[in-house]
N, C-alpha and C positions, 0 to 999 in steps of 0.2 A: 482580260480582267481576272486576276487571280482571286479565287474565292476563299478569303480568309475564314478561319474557323470562328465565326462571329459568336457562337453561343457559349463562349467562355463565361459570359455573364451568368449562365446557369450555375457555374461553380462558385458562386458567391456563398460558399458553404464553409468558410474557414476563418481563423481567428487571432487575438492580440492583447498587448500590454505595453506600457511605457507612458511617461508624462513629459512635461516640458523639460528640455535640456538646454542649458546655457553653459558656456565656459569662457573664461577670460584668459588673455595672453599672460604668461608668467614673466615676460620680458619687462624689465623696469627701465624707465628713462635714466639716462646718465645724470649724475648729480649736477645741478645748475651751477654756473660760475657765480662768484660773489656779486651781489646787488642785481641779480637777473633771475627771472623765473621762466620756466618753460612748461607748457601744457603737456601732460603725458600723452602718448599715442592712443588712438581710440582702441577700446577693448575689442577683441575678436570674439564674436558670438556665433553660435550655430543658428541656422534658419529657425524661425519660430514655428512650432507645430500648430497647425490650424485645426486638426480634428484628432485630438488625443484619444487613444483607446484606454478605457478603464478596465483593468482585469478584475474578474470576480474575486471576492475575499478568499474563497477556497476553491481551487481547481479540483474537478472530480478525479482526475488521474494525471500523472506527470506526462510531459511531452517526451517523445523520443528524440535522440540526437538528429540533427538535420540530415546527415548523410545516411541515416537508417530509418527515414520517415515514410518511405513509400508504402510499406505494409499498413501502417496506421492510416495513411491518407486513403488508400484503397478501401479500407473498412469504412471510413467516413463517407466516401462517395457511394459505396454500396448501400449504406443506410438511407441515403437520400434518394438515390435513383434506381436502386436494384442491381443485382449482380449481372443480369443480362444486358442492361443498358450500359453499365460500366465497361463490360467486355466489348460491346458493339461500337461505342463512341469514343472512349478515352484511350490515351496512350499511357499505360500505368507504370511509367518509370520517370524518375526525376520530376515528380509531380509538383513539388514546391517550386523548383526552378522554372519549370514551364509556365506555371501560373503567374509568377512574379514577372518574368520576361514579357509575357503576353500583355499583362496589365500595363506595364511600363511602356510598351510599344504602341498601344491603342491610340494615344493622342498624337503619335508621330505618323510618318507617311506609310511605313510598312511594319508588319508583324513578322519576325523571322520564322519561317516555316520549320526550321530545324528544331525549334523549341515549342512547337505547337503542342498543346495539351490534348487536342481533340483530333480525331480522324476527319478527313475531308467530308463535306456534305455530299451525300450520294447523288449520282446523276450528273449530266453535263449541263453547262450553262445554256439555257434555252433562249435563242435569239431569233427575231423576225427580220426579214429583209435581206439585203445582200451586203457584201463587204464595204460598199461605199455609203450605204444608208441602212443602219441596223438599229433595232430597239430591243430592249428586254421584253420577252414574252410574259404576259401576266401569269401563265402557267408556271413560270420559274419560281414565283414566290411560294407556291405550294410546297416546294421542297423543304422550306423552313418551318412550315406550320407545326409539324410534330414536336419540334424543339420549343416552339412558343407554348404549346400546350403543356409540355414538360415543365417549363419554368413557372407557369401559372399554378401548377399543382403543388409547388413547394411552399411550405410555410415560412414566411419571412423571419419571424422571431427566432425560429430554430436555426435558420441559415446564419443569422447574425451571431447567435450564441456560439455556433461552431466556429465561425470566423474569428471571433474574439478569443476563443480557446486556443486556436492554432496560430494566432497572430505572431508570437515571438519567433516562430520558424520563418514566417514571411519576412519579418523585419531583418532577421539574420541574413537571409538570402539576398535581400535588397542591398544590404551593406556589402555583401560579398561581390555583388555585380558592379561595384564601383561607386556606391553612394554612401560613404561613411557617415555623412551628416544628414542623409535623407531620412524621410519617414514614410514608410510604404503606404500607410492608410491615407495620407494626404494625396499620394499619387493615385490610389484607387478612386478616391472621390473625384479627383481631377479627370480621370478617365471616364467615369460615369457622367459627369457634367458635360464632357465633350460629346458623348454619344447622345445625351438628351438634347444637345443643340443641333443635331443633324437636321438639315432642311427636309421639308416634305415636297416631293416632286408631283405636281398636280397631273401632268400628262405622261405620255410614254417617255421612258428614259432612253435617250439616244446614245448610241455607241459608235466608236470607230475602231478599226483594226489595222493600225499602221504596220504591225509586224505579226507576231504570233498570238499575243493575248489581246483581248478587247480592252479598250479604255473608254471612259466617259467622253462623249463628244464635246461637252461643255468644259472648257478649261478650268472654270471655277469649281466644278464638281471634282474634276480629276485632281485638283490641288488640295482637296480636303484630307483630313486625317484618315487613318485606316479605320478607326472606330466609326466615324461618320459614314464612310463608304459602305461599311457592313450594314448599317441601318438602311441605306438606300437600296442595296441589293436585295434585301428581304421583302421590300414592298411596303407601302405606307400603312396598310392594315396591320401587318405583323409588327412593323416598327412601333406603331402606336401602342400595341399591347405590351411590347417589351419595355417601352418607355414607362408605362404605368408601373411595371414591376420594378424597374430601376429606381423610380421615385420612392416607392415603398421601402426598398432596401436602404436607399440613401437617408431617408427620413429616420428610419429605425436606428441606423448606425450612427448618425451624427446628431440626432435630436433636433434637426432643423430642415426646412424645405430648401431646395436649390433656388 
């Protein structure tokens, strides 16, 4: 079981602009023959934006170019988490790309490790039992508790304000990744909703190890998205606290409850 860097949700510290965009095809139907009419082809439109970001009337300072944004993003992370924590937990290069790729991947099966924004959670996966019958040790969940405490200490309104400010950079990178008609904030809300829908496992989480890495013994759990698996790996208590923070962030960002 690869331990994905789940606490990217702590970096919900960054921002945005843009409203509804529609466009129609410029192609015109051929002139109809005499005494006959034809309906024009349906107009081509971009997908409707579900959660538009409204930029503030006056930005406090201009944004850097996307390719030169790492220094500015490092300053933003330091303001929220402190210089020591940024050096200890973050990979401070290609920050925008790493964040966008991770968010886009959470509702999928895997998060690409090469674009991880965070260093791995310290320590090894703690497992009880043998290779044929294993479960996650409750002590394993304690490895995530410091990050949960860290997320709870951040003020949601400030996180959302920073996210909105930096949003044009996220949107630009999202288009660069192959989504010219996509809207990154919609994908972020989708990723949050996916994690909020993670199931709660009442008993021990059973594992199997057919090869090198551990997998969930329950095929239904193993088939879940990367985001849902992250929530299961951190344990129900930690997951409940993270879900509370995610709901607060989503509500502040979208103005509505999930």
